[in-house]
N, C-alpha and C positions, 0 to 999 in steps of 0.2 A: 325354221323360224318362220319362213314364208308361208307354210301350210298352217301354222297356228294363227298367224295374223288374218289370213284368208278365212279361217274358220270363225275367228272372233267378229270379223267385220260381217260376215254372213249372218251370224247370229244376231248382230245388233241390228241389221236391216230387215230381217225376216219378220213376218207376222204382224198382224194389227195390234193397236194398243187395247182392243176391247178384250182380248183373251186373258185377263188378269186374274188374281186369285179369287176375287168376288164372283167372277164369271164361272169359274171352275166349281166353286162350292154351290152355286145355285144350280149347276147343271148335274151335279153328282151327290144330291142330297140321300139318295137310296144307299150308296156306297159308303158315305160318312155315317149313316145309321148303322149299318152293319159293322163297320169297325168301330164305332162308338160301343155297341152293345159287346162286340168280342173283347175290347180292352177292358171295359167296365166288369165284365164276368170274370176276366183274368185277374184283375185287381182283387175282386171279392174272394175269388179262390186263393189266391196268394195269402191274403190276410187270414182265410180261414185255416189254411195250412199251416201257417207260422203260429197262430193261436193254438191249434190242436197239439202242435209239437212242443209249445212251450208249457203248457198247462196239463197235459197228459203224458202217458207213456208213448213213446215213438211208435211202438207195435200197433197201437190203436189207430194211428193215423194213415193217410195214403201211403202206399208203397213201403211202409215200414221204415227201415234205416236208410237204405242205399238210394233209390231213384226217385225220391219224392219230388225233388225240383227238376229233374230230368223229365219226368212225366208231366209236370206242370208246364215246363217250357214247350214240350211237344204238343200238348193241348192247345196252349195259347197260339202257337205258330199254326196249327190246324185251323183255329176258328178265325185267326186274323188273316191268314193268306189263301189257305187252300179252299175253304168253304165260301168265302166271297168271290173268289175267281170262278168257281163252279156255278154259283148262282147268277153272276153277271153273264156268263156263257149261255146260261139257260134262258135268261131274259132276252138276250140278242138273238136267240134261235126263235123267239116268239112263243116259247111254252111258259107263259107267265103264271099258270095256274099253280104249279107245285114249286116254284122257285124259291118261295119264302121258306120251304122246309129246309132247303140247303143253306138259306141265309142264316136262319136263326136257331136251329135245332142244337147245334154244338155249343153256342154261347149260352143257351137257357139250361142245358145239362150242366155245363161248367159252373154257372151261377148256383144252381141247386147242390152241386157237389161241394162248392165252397161253403155255403150256408151249413151243410151237413157237418163239414170238417169243424166249423166253428162252434157248433152246437154239441159236439162231441165232449162227454165228461168221463173222467176215470170212474170205473166201478169201485164201490167200497169193498173191503175184503169180507165184509160180514154178509155180503149178498148170497153166497152160496153156502149155507151151514151144513148141508148134507155132506159136502165135499171135505170140510174140515173135520167132521166127526169121523170119517171113513179113515183119515190118515192118523189118529190118534193111537 
């Protein structure tokens, strides 16, 4: 109990009042833009995946039956955690020329893939008449 009270007292007395949420937001705009792009692309991809699976055959959508949502979660995790960490490390090393490739490539690919999933439509059965005649 004594250690807990010492910890809480040190946290209450530590740091200045200038390091609030507004200060953090103003100093981390690039990070917030990367996270916003990743979460926005993840939301579009999720909506596209749900739309595709609802209105089409499941085989036409990403990952077929099994791992559609697992692959979506893996992609969102990669774009939300891994790629921003790599790009922030790149910027801290002073190699700012190519860091935006790490920051936004995964998000833009996921956004495009979500739009692709949304626009998929089931093919009508009359699209391949030669195949039907062959099986008669």
